[in-house]
MMTF fields as JSON, N, C-alpha, C and O atoms, coordinates in Angstrom:
{
  "mmtfVersion": "1.0.0",
  "mmtfProducer": "UNKNOWN",
  "numBonds": 243,
  "numAtoms": 244,
  "numGroups": 61,
  "numChains": 1,
  "numModels": 1,
  "chainsPerModel": [1],
  "groupsPerChain": [61],
  "chainIdList": ["A"],
  "bondAtomList": [4, 2, 8, 6, 12, 10, 16, 14, 20, 18, 24, 22, 28, 26, 32, 30, 36, 34, 40, 38, 44, 42, 48, 46, 52, 50, 56, 54, 60, 58, 64, 62, 68, 66, 72, 70, 76, 74, 80, 78, 84, 82, 88, 86, 92, 90, 96, 94, 100, 98, 104, 102, 108, 106, 112, 110, 116, 114, 120, 118, 124, 122, 128, 126, 132, 130, 136, 134, 140, 138, 144, 142, 148, 146, 152, 150, 156, 154, 160, 158, 164, 162, 168, 166, 172, 170, 176, 174, 180, 178, 184, 182, 188, 186, 192, 190, 196, 194, 200, 198, 204, 202, 208, 206, 212, 210, 216, 214, 220, 218, 224, 222, 228, 226, 232, 230, 236, 234, 240, 238],
  "bondOrderList": [1, 1, 1, 1, 1, 1, 1, 1, 1, 1, 1, 1, 1, 1, 1, 1, 1, 1, 1, 1, 1, 1, 1, 1, 1, 1, 1, 1, 1, 1, 1, 1, 1, 1, 1, 1, 1, 1, 1, 1, 1, 1, 1, 1, 1, 1, 1, 1, 1, 1, 1, 1, 1, 1, 1, 1, 1, 1, 1, 1],
  "groupList": [{"groupName": "UNK", "atomNameList": ["N", "CA", "C", "O"], "elementList": ["N", "C", "C", "O"], "formalChargeList": [0, 0, 0, 0], "bondAtomList": [1, 0, 2, 1, 3, 2], "bondOrderList": [1, 1, 2], "singleLetterCode": "X", "chemCompType": "L-PEPTIDE LINKING"}],
  "groupTypeList": [0, 0, 0, 0, 0, 0, 0, 0, 0, 0, 0, 0, 0, 0, 0, 0, 0, 0, 0, 0, 0, 0, 0, 0, 0, 0, 0, 0, 0, 0, 0, 0, 0, 0, 0, 0, 0, 0, 0, 0, 0, 0, 0, 0, 0, 0, 0, 0, 0, 0, 0, 0, 0, 0, 0, 0, 0, 0, 0, 0, 0],
  "groupIdList": [1, 2, 3, 4, 5, 6, 7, 8, 9, 10, 11, 12, 13, 14, 15, 16, 17, 18, 19, 20, 21, 22, 23, 24, 25, 26, 27, 28, 29, 30, 31, 32, 33, 34, 35, 36, 37, 38, 39, 40, 41, 42, 43, 44, 45, 46, 47, 48, 49, 50, 51, 52, 53, 54, 55, 56, 57, 58, 59, 60, 61],
  "secStructList": [7, 7, 7, 7, 7, 7, 7, 7, 1, 7, 7, 7, 7, 7, 7, 2, 2, 2, 2, 2, 2, 2, 2, 6, 1, 7, 2, 2, 2, 2, 2, 2, 2, 2, 2, 2, 2, 2, 2, 2, 2, 2, 2, 2, 1, 7, 2, 2, 2, 2, 2, 2, 2, 2, 2, 2, 2, 2, 6, 7, 7],
  "xCoordList": [-51.839, -52.584, -51.667, -50.597, -52.072, -51.254, -51.522, -52.634, -50.487, -50.618, -50.91, -50.373, -51.748, -51.934, -50.752, -50.457, -50.106, -49.027, -49.561, -50.379, -49.119, -49.563, -48.714, -47.487, -49.347, -48.653, -48.373, -49.254, -47.176, -46.818, -46.721, -46.488, -46.908, -46.723, -48.104, -49.135, -48.065, -49.249, -49.171, -48.106, -50.238, -50.245, -51.522, -52.612, -51.338, -52.444, -52.688, -51.864, -53.804, -54.125, -55.482, -56.51, -55.469, -56.754, -57.434, -56.772, -58.71, -59.487, -59.581, -59.17, -60.114, -60.154, -61.058, -60.791, -62.11, -62.97, -62.241, -62.393, -61.46, -60.676, -59.691, -59.509, -59.06, -58.105, -58.775, -58.217, -59.954, -60.678, -61.08, -61.003, -61.529, -61.882, -60.662, -60.745, -59.55, -58.312, -57.844, -57.315, -58.037, -57.628, -58.355, -57.804, -59.562, -60.371, -60.148, -60.687, -59.351, -59.058, -58.06, -57.153, -58.211, -57.192, -55.85, -55.829, -54.733, -53.442, -53.251, -52.543, -53.845, -53.716, -54.366, -53.832, -55.485, -56.101, -55.287, -55.179, -54.699, -53.813, -52.584, -52.188, -52.002, -50.876, -51.256, -50.478, -52.44, -52.925, -53.084, -52.708, -53.647, -53.813, -52.43, -52.232, -51.502, -50.178, -49.479, -48.828, -49.615, -49.084, -49.708, -49.018, -51.022, -51.72, -51.247, -51.059, -51.057, -50.574, -49.15, -48.824, -48.324, -46.925, -46.885, -46.107, -47.714, -47.782, -48.259, -47.738, -49.234, -49.77, -48.65, -48.413, -47.992, -46.92, -45.85, -45.352, -45.461, -44.367, -44.764, -43.933, -46.012, -46.458, -46.589, -46.367, -46.94, -47.259, -46.027, -46.047, -44.974, -43.762, -42.723, -42.536, -42.052, -41.063, -39.859, -39.614, -39.102, -37.926, -36.899, -36.207, -36.816, -35.85, -36.16, -35.25, -37.459, -37.825, -37.566, -37.099, -37.864, -37.633, -36.135, -35.778, -35.265, -33.832, -33.407, -32.571, -33.971, -33.686, -34.139, -33.422, -35.344, -35.844, -34.975, -34.725, -34.493, -33.587, -32.296, -31.77, -31.786, -30.567, -30.808, -29.954, -31.973, -32.307, -32.384, -31.862, -33.048, -33.187, -31.822, -31.628, -30.878, -29.54, -28.655, -27.555, -29.161, -28.355, -27.348, -26.408, -27.546, -26.639, -26.959, -26.131, -28.155, -28.604, -28.826, -29.197],
  "yCoordList": [6.301, 6.854, 7.037, 7.635, 6.54, 6.653, 7.991, 8.519, 8.501, 9.754, 9.367, 8.396, 10.15, 9.99, 10.636, 11.82, 9.832, 10.365, 10.982, 10.373, 12.178, 12.836, 12.274, 12.363, 11.714, 11.165, 12.343, 13.153, 12.396, 13.439, 12.805, 11.605, 13.663, 13.207, 13.063, 13.439, 12.516, 12.375, 11.166, 10.878, 10.452, 9.28, 9.355, 9.654, 9.076, 9.071, 7.651, 7.054, 7.07, 5.692, 5.594, 5.485, 5.636, 5.625, 4.281, 3.246, 4.29, 3.037, 2.561, 3.27, 1.379, 0.764, 1.599, 1.685, 2.201, 3.024, 4.246, 4.602, 4.889, 6.038, 5.621, 6.34, 4.49, 4.008, 3.737, 4.048, 3.168, 2.915, 4.199, 4.318, 5.199, 6.499, 7.139, 7.696, 7.052, 7.657, 6.956, 7.615, 5.683, 4.949, 5.472, 5.451, 5.936, 6.434, 7.936, 8.463, 8.596, 9.984, 10.163, 9.345, 11.223, 11.475, 11.851, 12.348, 11.625, 11.888, 13.366, 13.684, 14.262, 15.707, 16.048, 16.886, 15.427, 15.633, 15.119, 15.767, 13.932, 13.373, 14.27, 14.474, 14.791, 15.662, 16.982, 17.524, 17.492, 18.706, 18.465, 19.311, 17.301, 16.956, 16.864, 17.34, 16.259, 16.073, 17.434, 17.633, 18.339, 19.701, 20.433, 21.124, 20.273, 20.914, 20.358, 21.105, 19.031, 18.415, 18.834, 19.079, 18.915, 19.335, 20.79, 21.111, 21.663, 23.03, 23.109, 23.896, 22.299, 22.251, 21.785, 22.412, 20.709, 20.161, 21.168, 21.336, 21.867, 22.881, 23.924, 24.331, 24.363, 25.407, 24.842, 25.561, 23.589, 23.038, 22.514, 22.415, 22.187, 21.59, 22.661, 23.583, 22.536, 23.54, 23.468, 22.467, 24.599, 24.698, 23.628, 23.053, 23.383, 22.363, 20.985, 20.26, 20.608, 19.271, 19.234, 18.22, 20.317, 20.335, 20.172, 19.519, 20.77, 20.611, 19.14, 18.605, 18.533, 17.1, 16.256, 15.356, 16.549, 15.779, 15.954, 14.998, 17.211, 17.443, 16.656, 16.118, 16.582, 15.782, 14.341, 13.665, 13.844, 12.415, 12.176, 11.188, 13.104, 12.972, 12.981, 12.295, 13.756, 13.835, 12.666, 12.493, 11.855, 10.711, 11.082, 10.332, 12.236, 12.715, 12.247, 12.341, 11.754, 11.379, 9.901, 9.383],
  "zCoordList": [36.771, 35.685, 34.461, 34.577, 33.324, 32.113, 31.438, 31.455, 30.861, 30.099, 28.6, 28.065, 28.002, 26.585, 25.826, 25.989, 25.012, 24.226, 22.968, 22.278, 22.651, 21.43, 20.288, 20.325, 19.305, 18.149, 17.156, 16.868, 16.674, 15.733, 14.359, 14.211, 13.348, 11.973, 11.322, 11.88, 10.152, 9.355, 8.48, 7.934, 8.323, 7.446, 6.588, 7.076, 5.314, 4.38, 4.0, 3.307, 4.431, 4.147, 3.492, 4.161, 2.164, 1.413, 1.474, 1.543, 1.449, 1.446, -0.015, -0.934, -0.208, -1.572, -2.514, -3.713, -1.972, -2.833, -3.354, -4.523, -2.518, -2.954, -4.023, -5.006, -3.857, -4.854, -6.177, -7.229, -6.145, -7.391, -8.077, -9.3, -7.247, -7.868, -8.52, -9.615, -7.838, -8.34, -9.659, -10.555, -9.755, -10.961, -12.169, -13.269, -12.005, -13.136, -13.452, -14.425, -12.616, -12.88, -13.996, -14.154, -14.777, -15.791, -15.153, -14.027, -15.847, -15.307, -14.978, -14.022, -15.722, -15.458, -14.087, -13.359, -13.733, -12.463, -11.321, -10.28, -11.51, -10.495, -10.224, -9.076, -11.302, -11.139, -10.461, -9.675, -10.762, -10.07, -8.598, -7.787, -8.225, -6.809, -6.148, -5.03, -6.843, -6.261, -6.035, -5.009, -6.973, -6.81, -5.624, -4.875, -5.466, -4.353, -3.01, -2.05, -2.953, -1.737, -1.417, -0.255, -2.397, -2.178, -1.677, -0.779, -2.25, -1.772, -0.31, 0.481, 0.023, 1.385, 2.35, 3.382, 2.002, 2.869, 3.056, 4.169, 1.986, 2.036, 3.07, 3.881, 3.057, 4.046, 5.449, 6.423, 5.573, 6.879, 7.646, 8.873, 6.912, 7.563, 7.844, 7.05, 8.976, 9.326, 8.396, 7.722, 8.388, 7.551, 7.976, 7.135, 9.245, 9.749, 9.193, 8.79, 9.165, 8.68, 7.141, 6.623, 6.434, 5.013, 4.689, 3.708, 5.521, 5.299, 5.532, 4.804, 6.51, 6.779, 5.603, 5.166, 5.083, 3.938, 2.724, 1.99, 2.496, 1.354, 1.521, 0.546, 2.733, 2.968, 2.684, 2.109, 3.08, 2.802, 1.296, 0.779, 0.606, -0.835, -1.525, -2.528, -0.988, -1.564, -1.167, -1.692, -0.216, 0.232, 1.325, 1.586, 1.959, 2.977, 4.408, 5.314, 4.569, 5.963, 6.036, 7.089]
}
């Protein structure tokens, strides 16, 4: 019997309709959405992962 492996992580894969809708949004609305997503990710991700991400951004990892 095979075990179901739990996949970790998150992927955002928008469909073509979402992309078209986003293209018509004003830049201010896109930036607002981006800020909201960044705030969500900051709350949802552990401190350890955020430290790793910072190291990657700095070119240390």
